[in-house]
C-alpha positions in Angstrom: 117.3 74.7 89.8 118.3 75.4 85.6 117.7 79.0 84.6 115.2 78.3 82.3 113.3 76.6 84.7 113.7 79.5 87.4 112.7 81.9 84.6 109.7 79.6 84.2 108.1 79.0 87.7 108.1 82.9 88.3 107.8 85.0 84.7 105.6 82.4 83.6 103.6 81.2 86.5 101.4 82.6 88.4 102.9 83.0 91.9 102.0 79.6 94.1 99.2 81.1 96.1 95.4 80.5 95.7 94.1 82.3 92.9 91.3 84.2 94.5 94.1 85.9 97.0 95.1 88.3 94.2 91.4 90.3 95.1 93.5 91.6 98.2 95.6 94.4 96.3 93.0 95.4 94.1 90.6 95.8 97.0 93.5 97.6 99.4 94.5 100.0 96.5 90.7 100.7 95.0 89.4 100.8 98.5 91.7 103.1 100.2 92.0 105.4 96.5 88.7 105.9 96.4 88.3 106.8 100.0 91.0 109.3 99.8 89.4 110.9 96.9 86.6 111.0 98.8 88.1 112.5 101.8 90.2 114.8 99.8 86.7 116.5 98.5 85.2 116.4 102.0 88.0 117.7 103.6 88.0 120.7 101.5 84.9 121.8 101.6 82.2 119.9 99.5 81.3 123.5 98.5 84.8 123.7 96.5 84.0 120.3 94.7 80.3 121.3 93.9 81.5 124.3 92.3 84.1 122.6 90.2 80.8 120.8 89.2 79.0 124.2 88.5 81.5 125.4 86.1 81.7 122.1 84.4 78.2 122.5 83.8 77.4 119.1 85.4 72.9 119.0 86.4 72.5 119.0 89.8 75.9 119.6 91.0 74.8 119.5 94.7 73.4 116.3 94.4 76.3 115.5 92.6 78.7 116.7 94.2 77.3 115.1 98.1 77.0 111.7 95.8 79.7 111.7 94.5 81.6 112.2 98.2 79.3 109.9 99.7 80.2 106.9 96.6 84.2 107.6 97.2 83.8 107.0 100.7 80.5 104.4 101.2 82.0 102.4 98.0 85.5 102.5 98.8 85.6 101.4 102.6 83.3 98.6 101.0 85.0 97.2 98.4 88.0 97.8 100.9 86.1 95.2 103.8 85.7 92.9 100.7 81.7 94.1 101.0 78.7 93.6 98.8 80.9 94.1 96.3 79.2 94.0 93.1 76.3 96.1 94.6 79.1 98.8 95.7 80.7 98.3 92.3 77.4 100.0 90.7 77.7 103.6 91.8 81.5 103.9 91.4 81.6 102.5 87.7 78.6 105.5 87.3 81.4 108.1 89.0 84.0 106.4 87.1 82.2 106.7 83.8 80.9 110.3 84.9 84.7 111.9 85.3 85.7 110.2 82.1 83.0 112.5 80.1 82.9 115.4 81.7 86.5 115.8 83.1 89.3 113.2 81.4 88.4 112.5 78.2 89.1 116.0 76.4 92.9 115.2 78.4 93.6 112.6 76.3 94.6 108.5 77.8 97.5 109.4 80.0 97.0 110.2 83.5 100.6 112.1 83.0 101.0 115.1 81.0 104.8 116.7 82.3 104.4 120.0 81.1 108.1 121.3 82.0 110.6 120.7 84.5 112.4 123.8 86.6 114.1 124.7 89.7 110.9 124.2 91.4 110.5 120.7 90.3 107.7 118.8 87.7 105.4 120.5 86.6 102.0 118.6 85.3 98.5 119.3 83.3 95.4 117.7 84.0 95.1 114.2 83.7 93.7 112.0 80.8 91.5 108.7 81.8 93.9 105.9 82.3 93.3 106.0 85.7 89.8 105.5 85.7 90.1 102.8 83.3 92.7 101.3 85.7 90.2 101.6 88.9 87.2 100.1 86.4 89.0 97.2 85.4 89.9 96.2 88.7 86.2 97.1 89.9 85.0 94.4 87.5 87.9 92.0 88.2 86.4 91.6 91.1 82.7 91.4 90.6 83.6 88.9 88.0 86.3 86.7 90.4 84.9 87.8 94.3 86.1 89.8 96.9 88.2 86.7 97.7 89.4 85.5 101.4 89.5 88.0 104.3 86.3 90.1 102.8 82.7 90.5 104.6 81.3 88.6 101.2 83.0 85.0 102.0 82.1 85.4 105.9 78.7 86.3 104.6 78.7 83.2 102.5 80.0 81.0 104.9 77.4 82.1 107.4 74.8 81.0 105.1 
């Protein structure tokens, strides 16, 4: 095999897998990521997150706080197992949009703001909206292309 054909096979052509398998790594990282964010808020105590929302003047901070935690935990779980993906996507996209508007937009695009580096390590500023957009893009890709193989949606579709 020549270098040119090797390059064409692996750098230009998609991997030799069925196209629907793209969703597995998306489901894994988005589902786990959302669940981790929800768990972190729950583990620190919902009142801490609600306090942050109050400081940011988010309307109905208790409802928004508990709602966000529920969406992150439950929505993340459904994305992870590939269940009811388009339905789970709606509140998840709302949470992302609110996070961008209320918290991340003023910080610019980049999620990494290296402020300084010293003997104690790196010091970072507030993240921008880059990660929110990446999550939204992955969620929309799953809505367009489906949950893929090894998903609850696929199992339910087969049973009908």
